[in-house]
VOTI-254739 format. One line per field, with one value per atom (N, C-alpha, C): residue number from 1; residue in one letter; atom name; y negated, z, x negated. Coordinates in steps of 0.02 Angstrom, whole numbers, plus 50000, padded with zeros to 5 digits. Layout:
<markols>
k = NUM, ...
r = A, ...
a = CA, ...
c2 = Y, ...
c3 = Z, ...
c1 = X, ...
</markols>
This chain:
<markols>
k = 1, 1, 1, 2, 2, 2, 3, 3, 3, 4, 4, 4, 5, 5, 5, 6, 6, 6, 7, 7, 7, 8, 8, 8, 9, 9, 9, 10, 10, 10, 11, 11, 11, 12, 12, 12, 13, 13, 13, 14, 14, 14, 15, 15, 15, 16, 16, 16, 17, 17, 17, 18, 18, 18, 19, 19, 19, 20, 20, 20, 21, 21, 21, 22, 22, 22, 23, 23, 23, 24, 24, 24, 25, 25, 25, 26, 26, 26, 27, 27, 27, 28, 28, 28, 29, 29, 29, 30, 30, 30, 31, 31, 31, 32, 32, 32, 33, 33, 33, 34, 34, 34, 35, 35, 35, 36, 36, 36, 37, 37, 37, 38, 38, 38, 39, 39, 39, 40, 40, 40, 41, 41, 41, 42, 42, 42, 43, 43, 43, 44, 44, 44, 45, 45, 45, 46, 46, 46, 47, 47, 47, 48, 48, 48, 49, 49, 49, 50, 50, 50, 51, 51, 51, 52, 52, 52, 53, 53, 53, 54, 54, 54, 55, 55, 55, 56, 56, 56, 57, 57, 57, 58, 58, 58, 59, 59, 59, 60, 60, 60, 61, 61, 61, 62, 62, 62, 63, 63, 63, 64, 64, 64, 65, 65, 65, 66, 66, 66, 67, 67, 67, 68, 68, 68, 69, 69, 69, 70, 70, 70, 71, 71, 71, 72, 72, 72, 73, 73, 73, 74, 74, 74, 75, 75, 75, 76, 76, 76, 77, 77, 77, 78, 78, 78, 79, 79, 79, 80, 80, 80, 81, 81, 81, 82, 82, 82, 83, 83, 83, 84, 84, 84, 85, 85, 85, 86, 86, 86, 87, 87, 87, 88, 88, 88, 89, 89, 89, 90, 90, 90, 91, 91, 91, 92, 92, 92, 93, 93, 93, 94, 94, 94, 95, 95, 95, 96, 96, 96, 97, 97, 97, 98, 98, 98, 99, 99, 99, 100, 100, 100, 101, 101, 101, 102, 102, 102, 103, 103, 103, 104, 104, 104, 105, 105, 105, 106, 106, 106, 107, 107, 107, 108, 108, 108, 109, 109, 109, 110, 110, 110, 111, 111, 111, 112, 112, 112, 113, 113, 113, 114, 114, 114, 115, 115, 115, 116, 116, 116, 117, 117, 117, 118, 118, 118, 119, 119, 119, 120, 120, 120, 121, 121, 121, 122, 122, 122, 123, 123, 123, 124, 124, 124, 125, 125, 125, 126, 126, 126, 127, 127, 127, 128, 128, 128, 129, 129, 129, 130, 130, 130, 131, 131, 131, 132, 132, 132, 133, 133, 133, 134, 134, 134, 135, 135, 135, 136, 136, 136, 137, 137, 137, 138, 138, 138, 139, 139, 139, 140, 140, 140, 141, 141, 141, 142, 142, 142, 143, 143, 143, 144, 144, 144, 145, 145, 145, 146, 146, 146, 147, 147, 147, 148, 148, 148, 149, 149, 149, 150, 150, 150, 151, 151, 151, 152, 152, 152, 153, 153, 153, 154, 154, 154, 155, 155, 155, 156, 156, 156, 157, 157, 157, 158, 158, 158, 159, 159, 159, 160, 160, 160, 161, 161, 161, 162, 162, 162, 163, 163, 163, 164, 164, 164, 165, 165, 165, 166, 166, 166, 167, 167, 167, 168, 168, 168, 169, 169, 169, 170, 170, 170, 171, 171, 171, 172, 172, 172, 173, 173, 173, 174, 174, 174, 175, 175, 175, 176, 176, 176, 177, 177, 177, 178, 178, 178, 179, 179, 179, 180, 180, 180, 181, 181, 181, 182, 182, 182, 183, 183, 183, 184, 184, 184, 185, 185, 185, 186, 186, 186, 187, 187, 187, 188, 188, 188, 189, 189, 189, 190, 190, 190, 191, 191, 191, 192, 192, 192, 193, 193, 193, 194, 194, 194, 195, 195, 195, 196, 196, 196, 197, 197, 197, 198, 198, 198, 199, 199, 199, 200, 200, 200, 201, 201, 201, 202, 202, 202, 203, 203, 203, 204, 204, 204, 205, 205, 205, 206, 206, 206, 207, 207, 207, 208, 208, 208, 209, 209, 209, 210, 210, 210, 211, 211, 211, 212, 212, 212
r = X, X, X, X, X, X, X, X, X, X, X, X, X, X, X, X, X, X, X, X, X, X, X, X, X, X, X, X, X, X, X, X, X, X, X, X, X, X, X, X, X, X, X, X, X, X, X, X, X, X, X, X, X, X, X, X, X, X, X, X, X, X, X, X, X, X, X, X, X, X, X, X, X, X, X, X, X, X, X, X, X, X, X, X, X, X, X, X, X, X, X, X, X, X, X, X, X, X, X, X, X, X, X, X, X, X, X, X, X, X, X, X, X, X, X, X, X, X, X, X, X, X, X, X, X, X, X, X, X, X, X, X, X, X, X, X, X, X, X, X, X, X, X, X, X, X, X, X, X, X, X, X, X, X, X, X, X, X, X, X, X, X, X, X, X, X, X, X, X, X, X, X, X, X, X, X, X, X, X, X, X, X, X, X, X, X, X, X, X, X, X, X, X, X, X, X, X, X, X, X, X, X, X, X, X, X, X, X, X, X, X, X, X, X, X, X, X, X, X, X, X, X, X, X, X, X, X, X, X, X, X, X, X, X, X, X, X, X, X, X, X, X, X, X, X, X, X, X, X, X, X, X, X, X, X, X, X, X, X, X, X, X, X, X, X, X, X, X, X, X, X, X, X, X, X, X, X, X, X, X, X, X, X, X, X, X, X, X, X, X, X, X, X, X, X, X, X, X, X, X, X, X, X, X, X, X, X, X, X, X, X, X, X, X, X, X, X, X, X, X, X, X, X, X, X, X, X, X, X, X, X, X, X, X, X, X, X, X, X, X, X, X, X, X, X, X, X, X, X, X, X, X, X, X, X, X, X, X, X, X, X, X, X, X, X, X, X, X, X, X, X, X, X, X, X, X, X, X, X, X, X, X, X, X, X, X, X, X, X, X, X, X, X, X, X, X, X, X, X, X, X, X, X, X, X, X, X, X, X, X, X, X, X, X, X, X, X, X, X, X, X, X, X, X, X, X, X, X, X, X, X, X, X, X, X, X, X, X, X, X, X, X, X, X, X, X, X, X, X, X, X, X, X, X, X, X, X, X, X, X, X, X, X, X, X, X, X, X, X, X, X, X, X, X, X, X, X, X, X, X, X, X, X, X, X, X, X, X, X, X, X, X, X, X, X, X, X, X, X, X, X, X, X, X, X, X, X, X, X, X, X, X, X, X, X, X, X, X, X, X, X, X, X, X, X, X, X, X, X, X, X, X, X, X, X, X, X, X, X, X, X, X, X, X, X, X, X, X, X, X, X, X, X, X, X, X, X, X, X, X, X, X, X, X, X, X, X, X, X, X, X, X, X, X, X, X, X, X, X, X, X, X, X, X, X, X, X, X, X, X, X, X, X, X, X, X, X, X, X, X, X, X, X, X, X, X, X, X, X, X, X, X, X, X, X, X, X, X, X, X, X, X, X, X, X, X, X, X, X, X, X, X, X, X, X, X
a = N, CA, C, N, CA, C, N, CA, C, N, CA, C, N, CA, C, N, CA, C, N, CA, C, N, CA, C, N, CA, C, N, CA, C, N, CA, C, N, CA, C, N, CA, C, N, CA, C, N, CA, C, N, CA, C, N, CA, C, N, CA, C, N, CA, C, N, CA, C, N, CA, C, N, CA, C, N, CA, C, N, CA, C, N, CA, C, N, CA, C, N, CA, C, N, CA, C, N, CA, C, N, CA, C, N, CA, C, N, CA, C, N, CA, C, N, CA, C, N, CA, C, N, CA, C, N, CA, C, N, CA, C, N, CA, C, N, CA, C, N, CA, C, N, CA, C, N, CA, C, N, CA, C, N, CA, C, N, CA, C, N, CA, C, N, CA, C, N, CA, C, N, CA, C, N, CA, C, N, CA, C, N, CA, C, N, CA, C, N, CA, C, N, CA, C, N, CA, C, N, CA, C, N, CA, C, N, CA, C, N, CA, C, N, CA, C, N, CA, C, N, CA, C, N, CA, C, N, CA, C, N, CA, C, N, CA, C, N, CA, C, N, CA, C, N, CA, C, N, CA, C, N, CA, C, N, CA, C, N, CA, C, N, CA, C, N, CA, C, N, CA, C, N, CA, C, N, CA, C, N, CA, C, N, CA, C, N, CA, C, N, CA, C, N, CA, C, N, CA, C, N, CA, C, N, CA, C, N, CA, C, N, CA, C, N, CA, C, N, CA, C, N, CA, C, N, CA, C, N, CA, C, N, CA, C, N, CA, C, N, CA, C, N, CA, C, N, CA, C, N, CA, C, N, CA, C, N, CA, C, N, CA, C, N, CA, C, N, CA, C, N, CA, C, N, CA, C, N, CA, C, N, CA, C, N, CA, C, N, CA, C, N, CA, C, N, CA, C, N, CA, C, N, CA, C, N, CA, C, N, CA, C, N, CA, C, N, CA, C, N, CA, C, N, CA, C, N, CA, C, N, CA, C, N, CA, C, N, CA, C, N, CA, C, N, CA, C, N, CA, C, N, CA, C, N, CA, C, N, CA, C, N, CA, C, N, CA, C, N, CA, C, N, CA, C, N, CA, C, N, CA, C, N, CA, C, N, CA, C, N, CA, C, N, CA, C, N, CA, C, N, CA, C, N, CA, C, N, CA, C, N, CA, C, N, CA, C, N, CA, C, N, CA, C, N, CA, C, N, CA, C, N, CA, C, N, CA, C, N, CA, C, N, CA, C, N, CA, C, N, CA, C, N, CA, C, N, CA, C, N, CA, C, N, CA, C, N, CA, C, N, CA, C, N, CA, C, N, CA, C, N, CA, C, N, CA, C, N, CA, C, N, CA, C, N, CA, C, N, CA, C, N, CA, C, N, CA, C, N, CA, C, N, CA, C, N, CA, C, N, CA, C, N, CA, C, N, CA, C, N, CA, C, N, CA, C, N, CA, C, N, CA, C, N, CA, C, N, CA, C, N, CA, C, N, CA, C, N, CA, C, N, CA, C, N, CA, C, N, CA, C, N, CA, C, N, CA, C, N, CA, C, N, CA, C, N, CA, C, N, CA, C, N, CA, C, N, CA, C, N, CA, C, N, CA, C, N, CA, C, N, CA, C, N, CA, C, N, CA, C, N, CA, C, N, CA, C, N, CA, C, N, CA, C, N, CA, C, N, CA, C
c2 = 49507, 49539, 49517, 49554, 49537, 49573, 49509, 49561, 49621, 49683, 49759, 49760, 49738, 49719, 49829, 49839, 49800, 49805, 49751, 49774, 49780, 49786, 49781, 49744, 49717, 49707, 49736, 49692, 49716, 49711, 49749, 49752, 49736, 49675, 49618, 49585, 49603, 49615, 49539, 49546, 49486, 49459, 49519, 49478, 49532, 49503, 49549, 49567, 49603, 49596, 49626, 49604, 49589, 49642, 49688, 49725, 49686, 49730, 49699, 49780, 49758, 49802, 49779, 49866, 49804, 49793, 49713, 49707, 49702, 49717, 49680, 49687, 49591, 49561, 49557, 49594, 49560, 49526, 49486, 49420, 49447, 49398, 49416, 49352, 49319, 49266, 49307, 49255, 49259, 49197, 49255, 49169, 49202, 49159, 49156, 49133, 49200, 49180, 49142, 49100, 49086, 49137, 49197, 49240, 49265, 49227, 49251, 49326, 49354, 49394, 49379, 49380, 49369, 49399, 49400, 49430, 49423, 49492, 49492, 49511, 49474, 49495, 49497, 49525, 49536, 49470, 49416, 49371, 49428, 49450, 49492, 49537, 49539, 49611, 49615, 49690, 49679, 49704, 49649, 49670, 49677, 49715, 49698, 49671, 49640, 49585, 49621, 49570, 49579, 49510, 49499, 49456, 49472, 49442, 49463, 49439, 49412, 49370, 49403, 49350, 49359, 49328, 49357, 49335, 49332, 49279, 49296, 49292, 49291, 49324, 49287, 49272, 49209, 49181, 49116, 49064, 49104, 49159, 49189, 49245, 49261, 49314, 49270, 49223, 49155, 49114, 49119, 49100, 49161, 49204, 49289, 49288, 49272, 49346, 49243, 49209, 49116, 49141, 49174, 49173, 49211, 49277, 49301, 49303, 49282, 49252, 49183, 49165, 49119, 49144, 49196, 49245, 49290, 49289, 49329, 49306, 49230, 49211, 49158, 49196, 49154, 49197, 49257, 49337, 49337, 49371, 49430, 49478, 49510, 49573, 49569, 49616, 49655, 49666, 49687, 49697, 49751, 49800, 49863, 49845, 49852, 49870, 49895, 49945, 49978, 49920, 49965, 49942, 49947, 49899, 49866, 49873, 49889, 49898, 49960, 49972, 50040, 50110, 50127, 50198, 50189, 50199, 50203, 50296, 50325, 50403, 50402, 50453, 50460, 50469, 50445, 50434, 50501, 50532, 50589, 50619, 50581, 50601, 50539, 50505, 50435, 50431, 50475, 50493, 50518, 50495, 50508, 50504, 50576, 50602, 50618, 50592, 50602, 50682, 50688, 50743, 50777, 50850, 50866, 50880, 50898, 50926, 50878, 50819, 50741, 50681, 50705, 50658, 50689, 50808, 50807, 50822, 50804, 50828, 50754, 50806, 50750, 50802, 50760, 50798, 50824, 50810, 50829, 50848, 50754, 50757, 50816, 50828, 50859, 50865, 50825, 50783, 50710, 50671, 50601, 50603, 50584, 50589, 50524, 50445, 50376, 50376, 50401, 50396, 50426, 50470, 50532, 50575, 50621, 50636, 50694, 50764, 50832, 50829, 50873, 50856, 50925, 50931, 51009, 51024, 51057, 51061, 51043, 51033, 51001, 51047, 51009, 51039, 51093, 51133, 51135, 51108, 51104, 51055, 51005, 50954, 50885, 50877, 50809, 50814, 50730, 50725, 50658, 50638, 50562, 50550, 50484, 50444, 50380, 50333, 50321, 50243, 50245, 50310, 50308, 50306, 50265, 50259, 50273, 50301, 50362, 50322, 50316, 50308, 50369, 50353, 50363, 50334, 50355, 50346, 50408, 50377, 50397, 50349, 50390, 50332, 50275, 50285, 50192, 50181, 50169, 50141, 50174, 50136, 50131, 50086, 50142, 50100, 50130, 50135, 50114, 50140, 50187, 50168, 50179, 50166, 50169, 50241, 50291, 50366, 50340, 50378, 50367, 50455, 50462, 50559, 50606, 50667, 50704, 50784, 50818, 50896, 50950, 50970, 50998, 51015, 51010, 51091, 51121, 51148, 51225, 51248, 51205, 51261, 51213, 51201, 51152, 51126, 51146, 51092, 51044, 50971, 50958, 50914, 50887, 50823, 50774, 50734, 50631, 50587, 50570, 50512, 50449, 50397, 50353, 50257, 50201, 50167, 50107, 50051, 50053, 50126, 50116, 50211, 50134, 50135, 50122, 50107, 50059, 50001, 50056, 50056, 50034, 50124, 50128, 50204, 50255, 50221, 50257, 50318, 50316, 50338, 50376, 50445, 50492, 50547, 50602, 50663, 50669, 50730, 50742, 50675, 50632, 50583, 50614, 50587, 50610, 50569, 50611, 50580, 50557, 50525, 50510, 50465, 50523, 50504, 50495, 50460, 50433, 50348, 50295, 50256, 50259, 50219, 50245, 50154, 50141, 50101, 50078, 50001, 49968, 49907, 49917, 49884, 49768, 49745, 49704, 49612, 49565, 49523, 49455, 49396, 49342, 49288, 49301, 49236, 49184, 49136, 49060, 49033, 48974, 48935, 48975, 49034, 49060, 49065, 49060, 49043, 48984, 49025, 48978, 49000, 48912, 48968, 48921, 49007, 48935, 48912, 48871, 48745, 48768, 48753, 48742, 48812, 48842, 48880, 48936, 49003, 49049, 49060, 49051, 48999, 49096, 49053, 49129, 49096, 49139, 49153, 49178, 49137, 49205, 49180, 49214, 49236, 49292, 49274, 49335, 49355, 49433, 49488, 49510, 49510, 49519, 49585, 49621, 49698, 49677, 49718, 49717, 49806, 49778, 49867, 49895, 49914, 49921, 49996
c3 = 50569, 50535, 50453, 50417, 50340, 50301, 50250, 50200, 50161, 50189, 50123, 50043, 50007, 49924, 49912, 49847, 49842, 49873, 49864, 49902, 49851, 49884, 49857, 49837, 49817, 49847, 49931, 49961, 50009, 49999, 50012, 50040, 50049, 50044, 50072, 50087, 50109, 50139, 50099, 50071, 50020, 49942, 49950, 49901, 49784, 49778, 49708, 49675, 49660, 49585, 49521, 49482, 49420, 49374, 49332, 49282, 49238, 49263, 49207, 49195, 49137, 49080, 49088, 49073, 49045, 48964, 48944, 48902, 48890, 48813, 48756, 48755, 48793, 48767, 48696, 48637, 48585, 48537, 48570, 48548, 48485, 48421, 48352, 48296, 48274, 48232, 48185, 48104, 48027, 47993, 47956, 47920, 47834, 47796, 47734, 47675, 47636, 47609, 47562, 47498, 47434, 47362, 47411, 47349, 47376, 47405, 47429, 47479, 47506, 47547, 47634, 47638, 47753, 47741, 47787, 47838, 47934, 47972, 48044, 48073, 48125, 48143, 48247, 48292, 48346, 48394, 48434, 48446, 48520, 48573, 48623, 48680, 48689, 48723, 48729, 48703, 48738, 48795, 48855, 48917, 48933, 48959, 49008, 49022, 49037, 49063, 49067, 49140, 49191, 49197, 49167, 49193, 49251, 49305, 49352, 49395, 49388, 49419, 49471, 49550, 49608, 49589, 49628, 49680, 49716, 49763, 49837, 49858, 49903, 49922, 50014, 50027, 50080, 50110, 50140, 50144, 50167, 50231, 50269, 50205, 50162, 50083, 50097, 50027, 49994, 50031, 50101, 50134, 50150, 50181, 50165, 50084, 50066, 49976, 49975, 49982, 49958, 50004, 50071, 50109, 50109, 50066, 50054, 49980, 49960, 49884, 49898, 49951, 49956, 50001, 50026, 50072, 50000, 49945, 49897, 49809, 49812, 49771, 49748, 49785, 49792, 49791, 49824, 49812, 49793, 49793, 49767, 49739, 49773, 49749, 49699, 49711, 49663, 49701, 49646, 49674, 49637, 49667, 49649, 49598, 49551, 49529, 49485, 49483, 49444, 49372, 49375, 49341, 49412, 49389, 49438, 49400, 49435, 49410, 49351, 49325, 49261, 49267, 49231, 49252, 49175, 49196, 49148, 49133, 49098, 49069, 48998, 48982, 48914, 48867, 48826, 48794, 48775, 48792, 48763, 48827, 48912, 48911, 48981, 48919, 49009, 48963, 48943, 48948, 49022, 49056, 49113, 49169, 49213, 49253, 49248, 49277, 49272, 49294, 49191, 49214, 49226, 49281, 49286, 49260, 49208, 49161, 49158, 49163, 49159, 49229, 49285, 49336, 49368, 49349, 49399, 49365, 49341, 49281, 49292, 49284, 49301, 49266, 49252, 49201, 49238, 49165, 49190, 49127, 49149, 49079, 49083, 49009, 49019, 48978, 48927, 48873, 48859, 48823, 48785, 48740, 48694, 48652, 48594, 48601, 48571, 48554, 48547, 48589, 48565, 48570, 48604, 48641, 48704, 48738, 48739, 48769, 48813, 48870, 48884, 48947, 48952, 49018, 49043, 49145, 49136, 49200, 49173, 49134, 49098, 49100, 49121, 49132, 49045, 49009, 48937, 48900, 48964, 48958, 48933, 48936, 48933, 48850, 48825, 48768, 48754, 48712, 48711, 48631, 48635, 48549, 48547, 48479, 48467, 48560, 48572, 48602, 48663, 48719, 48726, 48801, 48837, 48883, 48955, 48917, 48990, 49023, 49095, 49143, 49198, 49195, 49201, 49276, 49295, 49380, 49399, 49389, 49443, 49483, 49587, 49598, 49631, 49617, 49622, 49543, 49513, 49431, 49410, 49384, 49357, 49268, 49237, 49155, 49137, 49074, 49029, 48955, 48923, 48835, 48801, 48776, 48711, 48663, 48666, 48637, 48552, 48507, 48432, 48434, 48454, 48427, 48471, 48482, 48536, 48494, 48489, 48543, 48534, 48515, 48533, 48587, 48638, 48697, 48675, 48731, 48730, 48745, 48770, 48832, 48859, 48909, 48964, 48980, 48909, 48870, 48780, 48832, 48751, 48703, 48662, 48641, 48624, 48634, 48621, 48584, 48569, 48533, 48552, 48618, 48617, 48573, 48585, 48537, 48542, 48591, 48638, 48673, 48668, 48739, 48816, 48849, 48914, 48908, 48962, 48966, 49035, 49053, 49125, 49141, 49204, 49217, 49222, 49236, 49210, 49150, 49086, 49057, 49050, 49069, 49086, 49098, 49095, 49133, 49189, 49206, 49304, 49297, 49240, 49295, 49293, 49311, 49324, 49308, 49247, 49190, 49211, 49218, 49259, 49181, 49187, 49115, 49114, 49194, 49248, 49311, 49285, 49307, 49347, 49285, 49288, 49333, 49346, 49392, 49368, 49355, 49336, 49374, 49425, 49456, 49402, 49468, 49443, 49424, 49454, 49482, 49451, 49488, 49497, 49441, 49370, 49324, 49374, 49341, 49383, 49364, 49413, 49396, 49365, 49351, 49360, 49367, 49453, 49509, 49511, 49517, 49497, 49561, 49610, 49692, 49683, 49693, 49709, 49752, 49695, 49737, 49758, 49826, 49841, 49874, 49877, 49923, 49888, 49882, 49859, 49772, 49758, 49710, 49694, 49610, 49626, 49600, 49586, 49617, 49514, 49492, 49442, 49470, 49411, 49415, 49384, 49358, 49291, 49316, 49291, 49338, 49278, 49234, 49212, 49236, 49196, 49218, 49256, 49274, 49270, 49289, 49270, 49244, 49275, 49308, 49384, 49421
c1 = 46559, 46518, 46493, 46428, 46406, 46469, 46491, 46481, 46493, 46495, 46471, 46486, 46438, 46474, 46433, 46496, 46527, 46598, 46619, 46714, 46777, 46796, 46863, 46924, 46982, 47036, 47080, 47076, 47125, 47205, 47239, 47296, 47323, 47350, 47400, 47469, 47485, 47558, 47600, 47634, 47674, 47630, 47563, 47550, 47553, 47580, 47578, 47538, 47497, 47462, 47509, 47513, 47535, 47479, 47522, 47518, 47452, 47402, 47325, 47300, 47257, 47251, 47142, 47123, 47027, 47033, 46976, 46956, 46941, 46888, 46835, 46791, 46786, 46760, 46680, 46701, 46647, 46668, 46574, 46571, 46535, 46565, 46535, 46550, 46491, 46480, 46481, 46514, 46573, 46515, 46467, 46449, 46466, 46484, 46509, 46470, 46452, 46380, 46424, 46366, 46358, 46385, 46395, 46445, 46499, 46491, 46571, 46595, 46523, 46528, 46552, 46598, 46579, 46543, 46480, 46437, 46467, 46428, 46444, 46381, 46391, 46331, 46376, 46338, 46377, 46314, 46354, 46269, 46308, 46337, 46308, 46314, 46342, 46338, 46392, 46459, 46495, 46526, 46566, 46583, 46644, 46664, 46747, 46788, 46816, 46834, 46927, 46956, 46989, 47022, 47093, 47126, 47172, 47187, 47202, 47279, 47342, 47376, 47462, 47412, 47452, 47519, 47550, 47628, 47621, 47648, 47623, 47729, 47705, 47788, 47790, 47758, 47759, 47698, 47703, 47630, 47575, 47564, 47549, 47486, 47515, 47517, 47462, 47459, 47439, 47398, 47405, 47320, 47281, 47299, 47233, 47203, 47218, 47221, 47168, 47184, 47126, 47081, 47088, 47013, 46965, 47007, 46978, 46881, 46945, 46913, 46854, 46902, 46806, 46752, 46793, 46736, 46663, 46719, 46673, 46665, 46657, 46646, 46582, 46556, 46497, 46445, 46440, 46410, 46397, 46328, 46295, 46332, 46357, 46357, 46440, 46469, 46540, 46592, 46640, 46721, 46742, 46768, 46762, 46836, 46860, 46923, 46953, 47018, 47057, 47077, 47156, 47195, 47268, 47323, 47332, 47424, 47451, 47552, 47552, 47481, 47520, 47470, 47498, 47447, 47396, 47323, 47296, 47263, 47297, 47276, 47282, 47252, 47260, 47312, 47357, 47407, 47453, 47410, 47452, 47469, 47458, 47508, 47508, 47537, 47559, 47647, 47683, 47764, 47806, 47818, 47858, 47796, 47807, 47789, 47703, 47645, 47569, 47587, 47534, 47514, 47472, 47479, 47415, 47328, 47379, 47336, 47270, 47303, 47233, 47250, 47320, 47246, 47224, 47225, 47193, 47108, 47097, 47038, 46999, 46925, 46872, 46805, 46780, 46704, 46670, 46633, 46563, 46495, 46444, 46414, 46344, 46354, 46290, 46224, 46260, 46205, 46228, 46170, 46204, 46149, 46182, 46128, 46194, 46158, 46183, 46255, 46308, 46420, 46375, 46369, 46408, 46382, 46457, 46427, 46449, 46404, 46429, 46464, 46513, 46560, 46575, 46571, 46613, 46640, 46660, 46692, 46780, 46812, 46871, 46917, 47003, 47049, 47068, 47041, 47072, 47130, 47192, 47228, 47242, 47185, 47195, 47204, 47222, 47201, 47189, 47153, 47111, 47170, 47178, 47168, 47121, 47140, 47070, 47108, 47051, 47074, 47057, 47079, 47104, 47051, 47043, 46960, 46947, 46871, 46854, 46801, 46825, 46761, 46682, 46638, 46605, 46542, 46534, 46500, 46463, 46387, 46325, 46320, 46268, 46253, 46256, 46353, 46383, 46376, 46326, 46371, 46409, 46452, 46552, 46496, 46550, 46557, 46627, 46630, 46714, 46684, 46713, 46723, 46764, 46774, 46799, 46828, 46848, 46853, 46895, 46830, 46815, 46866, 46833, 46835, 46800, 46871, 46833, 46862, 46838, 46835, 46920, 46930, 47021, 46999, 47072, 47081, 47081, 47096, 47084, 47005, 46937, 46926, 46886, 46844, 46821, 46774, 46704, 46685, 46695, 46663, 46722, 46645, 46660, 46622, 46636, 46679, 46643, 46611, 46674, 46615, 46640, 46606, 46640, 46608, 46640, 46630, 46667, 46643, 46560, 46540, 46492, 46431, 46446, 46486, 46433, 46376, 46367, 46321, 46276, 46209, 46227, 46177, 46130, 46141, 46221, 46282, 46312, 46326, 46327, 46297, 46243, 46253, 46176, 46216, 46143, 46200, 46201, 46225, 46239, 46302, 46368, 46413, 46440, 46459, 46561, 46598, 46638, 46689, 46760, 46783, 46886, 46929, 46945, 47009, 47067, 47070, 47138, 47105, 47137, 47118, 47027, 47009, 46924, 46930, 46863, 46846, 46764, 46779, 46722, 46682, 46640, 46590, 46624, 46650, 46640, 46649, 46631, 46616, 46664, 46669, 46729, 46679, 46726, 46684, 46698, 46637, 46625, 46683, 46707, 46749, 46798, 46808, 46894, 46954, 46942, 47005, 47029, 47070, 47167, 47208, 47188, 47234, 47303, 47365, 47406, 47441, 47461, 47492, 47567, 47561, 47651, 47668, 47711, 47741, 47747, 47745, 47787, 47756, 47660, 47645, 47601, 47586, 47548, 47453, 47418, 47327, 47313, 47283, 47254, 47173, 47133, 47047, 47061, 46957, 46984, 46898, 46877, 46809, 46799, 46742, 46709, 46638, 46602, 46596, 46505, 46512, 46442, 46407, 46385, 46332, 46294, 46248, 46243, 46272
</markols>
């Protein structure tokens, strides 16, 4: 049966994903002028990346994971991934057991303007802090932004300032907003897959955001 995209990483017995976090790759050029002033210029659009490590407890797990990677690495489809081994939740809700006001909270984008987004239908007790990750989903597209500023708790409507704001169609009115375990569509980066060598080894690969 042909593979249908996007696909998720399979749950393979004996394959253990190491903890990982989304990282923003931002390429900036620096130039020192004759007057001693350093100028900075962004030379590429910032993209989210994820480096994954997988430890294998059985030879069968190594083989099954390698078969999966080989089946999707050269295809045009994407792989939906999230966080592995760690909670991804607002900083003010991250200690101890998951906090219901964060874990059960999603929102709906009412409007967007530049780096600012107005959202509705959120839990009034949700407390957001600078550098929290905010995910957006619409019509199958995914996006991720870093919170710079948010209006205070106590209301089901919030205004968020994101820097950078998500790219693509997910950052638009009508999108669903997720504050816990946001996901992205990502591709396996070219030549990044390093398979396990020997018995009970480890594999690694890098993923890069697909803003569609």
